[in-house]
Every structure is written in C-alpha cells, then in structure tokens.
N, C-alpha and C positions, 0 to 999 in steps of 0.2 A: 645743428648749426653746420652751416655749408662750410664755413673756413676749416672746420676740424675733417673733413674727408677730401680737401683738396693739397696736393703737394705743396709746399712753399718753396722749395728747391724750383717748380716748375714755375710758378709765379714770378722770381726772381730772374728766372732765363726769359721768361714770356715779354716783361719789361723790357729787357733789352732787345728782343727781336723787335719788338715796335718800336723802340727808339731808332735801332737802325737799318729797319725795313728790309733784313734781310738774316735768315739762317746762318749763313755764314761769316758774315761780319758780328753777328752777336757771338758765335764760337769763338772767335778769335779775341774780342773782348773778355769772355768769361774763362779763357785758356781751356776750353773743352773742345771735344772734334764735333763736325755740323751734325753728324749723326746721332750725337748725342742730345742736342739742342733739338732736333727732329723728333726724337723719342719720347724727348721731354713734352712738346707741344703737342703730340699726339694722344700724351697719358692724360695734359690737362684739359683736351677737349673732351676726352672720354670721359673723366670726372664731372665736367659740367655739362656735358650731353648738348654742347653747343659748337659751332665751326666759327672759329676765331680767325681764320685765313683762306684767304685764297691764293693758291699757290700759283706763281708764274714762272716764267722761264727763267727770269731775270729778279729775283728777290719774291717778296710775300705782299699780299696785301690784304689791309686787316678788314673783317665784315664788320657791319653794323655791331654786334655782339663786341666784338675784339676791340674797336677804338672806345666804347665805353668801359671796358675790363681796363684797358693800356691807360686811360685818366688817371683812374685810382690806383693802379697798379705801377705806374713812373711815378707819381705822387707820393704814394707810399714807400716806397724803395728809397727816394730822396730822403724823405723824413727819417728812414731809418739807419741812414748812413749818417744824418746830422746827429742824432742821437747817440750812434755809435761812437762817432768822433767825440762826442761831449763826454761821453761813460769813461772813454781813454783818457782825454787829458784831464778829468777828476783824479783818475787813478793814478795818474804819473805826477800828481801834486800830494799825494798821500802816501806817508812813511811810517813804518814801524820798526821800532828799535826796543831789543831787550837786553837786558844787563843786571850784574846785581843790583840789590836794593842799595847798599854803598852807593856806587857809581851813580846811582839814578840820582836817589835824596841828598847825597853830600855835594855831587861835582854838577852833575848836568842839570837838574830843575832850578838850582841859584844861578845860571849862565843862561838859561831859555831864553832871557828875555831878549838878550841880544841877538838870538838866532832868528826870532819872530821879528825883529824890527830888519832883519835882512830880507827876511823872506816869510812876509804875513800871510801869504796864500797856501802854503804849505802845513797840511794836515799832519799831526804826528799822533802817533799811539805809542805810549811808554807802558814795557812790559817790565815788572820787577820779578825775574826767576836768578836763582843759584846755579843752576847747569845750563850747560851750553845749550843754546837752543837746536832743535833738531829740524833744520829746514824742509826736511821730505813730509812733516806732520804737522808745522806750527807755519802761518801765515803772517812769517817775519821777515824784514829786508835786510836786516844788520842788526850784529850783536855786540856790543861794548863788552868784553870778555876780563877778567884778570885770569891769565894763567902762562902756558908755556906759547902760545900759537901755535902748538903743532896741533892740526886739528885733519885728519884724513878727508880729502875730497874737498878740503872749504881752502878760500884764501885767507891770509891775516895782513893787517897792516900793524906794526909797531906804532904806537901813540904815546905811551911815555912809561917810564921805569917807575917805582916806589921804595920808598923808604920808613922804616918804620924810628920813631920817635918818641919819649914820655912827654906828656903835657899834661897841663892841669890849667885849672881856672885860677885868672890873677890872684883874687882874692885866698886861695888857698896857698899860694905863693908867700904871698903878703905873710901869712899868718906864720910861716917856718923863717921866715928873712932871706932864704935862700935855698937854690936848687939842691944844692948838696944836703942840706940838714932836712930837706924834704922828703929827696930819695933814702934817706939813711933812718929816719925817723919811724922805724918798723914798727914802734907799738901802736902808733897813732894814725898811720898813712892806713889808704884803702888801695888797693890797685883795681883797677878795671881791665877787662881783658874779653878778646873773643873767642872763647877757647875750642869752638866747633862749627860746623857748617861753612859759614861766609869765608872765614876768613884761611881757611886749612891749605889753601894753595900758597899761601903766605910763608909758611912754614918756619915762622917764627913765633914765639912766647917771652913772657917776661922773665923765664930762666935765661933764654938764650940772650936777650937785650943784655942783660946785666954781665953775664959772661963778655960778653964783645965789649961791654963800655969797662970793664977790671973791676965790677963792684961784686959783693955780696948779697945774695937775695937770701933773707931770712926763711928757712924752709917752712914756717908756721905763719908766714904772711897773709894775711886776710885777702881775699883774692873775690871780686863778683865777676860771673862770666855771662858774657851775653853771646846769643848765636848771630849778631848781626852787629856791624859796626856803627851804624846811626844810632841807635839806644847807646851804644857804648862813649860815643863822645856828646850825646845829649847828657849823659850822667854826669861826665866830664865838666860839661857846661854848667850843671846844677852844684857844682861844687863837692861830688859825692866820692872825689878820689882821683887817684893817676890814672891815665888812660895811655896805653901803647898804641898812639897814633899813627896812621898811614898819611903820612904828609901831605901827599898830592890831594887826597881828598880833604884836609881841613887847611888848607892853604890859606883860603880867604878867614877862615875863623883867628889864626896865627896873625894874619897881615891885620886884621880888625881888632886886635888886641883881647878878644875873647877869650882864646886860649893862647897858652905862653907855653915854649917848650923849656925843657927843666934839663935838657944835656946838648952839646953838641955832637954827642955820637949819633949818628943815623946811621942804622944796619940796613944795607940794600937787602931787599927782598929777591928771592933767587925767581920771581915770577914777574911779571908787565901788564899794561893796560893793550889791549889789541882790539882794533876792529874784525871782525869776523863774518864771514859769508861766502856763499857759494859766489865764484868769479864772475859769472855772469851778472850777478846783483850790482857789482861794483859798476856796472856800464850802465845803470840807470840814472838818467838826470837828477833826480831828486836824492840818489844815495851820493852822487858827485859832491851837491850842493851841500847836505850835510855833513859828508866828512870833509870837504874843506874848511868848515866852519869850525868842524871839532879838532881840526890840527893847529888852526889859530888858537884857539881856547888852550890846546896843549902847550902851545909855546910863550903864551903870556905867562 
C-alpha cells in the first residue's frame, strides 16, 4: 500500500505549500522553520520518486504530478479538520461522573430528568464506586464524594452536609401508634443499618444515634446489616424495620410520605458531599453545566 510508505506529516506540509505557493509562507502557517518544510518536501518527492515542484526565485510552482496530488491532499486535510472538529465537539458533550452507589441510586438518578430537560444533548456516563476516583487511571470527569473533601492534588467543592435520622414506613409507625413507642419496642422492632463499606465515612451507628437522642439501646436488639445504603432504605420501604437514614438522600421519600422520620433528633455526620476532580476538569464547559445544575438541586 503506497500510503503506508509516505510520511503523513509531509503530506500535511505539502498541502499547505500547495495552498500558499511558497515554502516560507507554509512554514509560517505551520509554525515550523522553512528549512524543515524544504526537508519534508524533498522527503516526500523521494518517497514518491516524483518531482512535485519547480523551484522559482519567488516561491514554487507545482508540476503536473504536484497539481494532481495537491487536489486530493488539500481536500483530504480539510475533511480531516472537519472530522477532528466534530470529534472534539462530541467529546465536549460527554460527561463521566463517579459516585458512591447511594448518591447515584437515591439522589442523582431520581433527579436526572431535570438535567436532561436542560441539556438534552449531553451524554452522561454514571459510575458506581465506593472508593474515590483515581483520575490518573480512570477516564472520569467528576466524582461526587462523601468525605472530608481533603484530596491531595485535587480540587473540591462542598455541595451539602448530611444528617442521620431514624425512619420507617408509615404503616410500621401506625402499628405502634407513636414514634416513641416504636423506638422503645425492643422486643418487636428490627433496626436496619449499613454497618460497613459505604457508610464508614459517616462515622455513626445506632448506638451513637441513641446516645445523641438520650435514649437507651437494648444491647440484644435485632439488627440487619447492609453494606450499601440503597438496600437499607429499600428494606425500610418494605416495612422490614427502622433505618438509620441519611436525610439528604431520602428527602424525596420523606416529602412523598413513603418514609417518615421518627425523631426530631438529627445527628450531623462528620463528613459531607463534595464534587472532586483535578482543577483543570472544573474548567470544562460540560462539567460547569453539570455542576451548576447540581448546585441548584442541592439548594432545593
């Protein structure tokens, strides 16, 4: 195949020389030296074993072979430029967001229809992961993180704090008549809790919440452990017990009345929600659009 033996850089330079009719003008457009242009043209003629130019005192004149090649080379470079622009534009409308599963499943996904209404042309990729993104290894634009926000070499933006409050299905509350009776019904209630993995940064368990509320927790209390928050709240919605809820994540469920808070004691978790990424990512237009929408949702 002839093309495999030809320097593509020389073809790019040749198309510019043909357009300008001058080695020096082509050098200016390509930001290289005239000698580099001359070297590439000699290389191209050697590879083709064909004379492409007649050197004149002022500029160059294309030979018959040079004119034929110029017609295709110039057209091809224009098409390639258009293709590169379209590829760049497409990538600028793609956004990859990573987050702990609870954020994506309980908070982000239920709200995404509002984002799509504002930006229907943006293509989102949502990645569930507990650990903070390694931006050197993963092609991720932004991480919605629950933690301290302190990440070496990365920029963070505080989105919202979080509180823990006990919640259950309204039918379960009706069975006991009052929240106090339900919380004190040691022999019949079941507490549900994420005892490891996803909620570890929250730093709060049922014992901690009962202490904050000034109540006593039966040491023999039946507890179901989940390693993620989404199935925890799903269990509560199926009347399977009382969940130690993260209020920001279940705000829609509380407002809709599918879950009900059992106490006014809200315990502030020591960590919060942050948007985290390398600083340069925050300058991307698609990230700016997404963050502007996230901020509005966090304020609502």
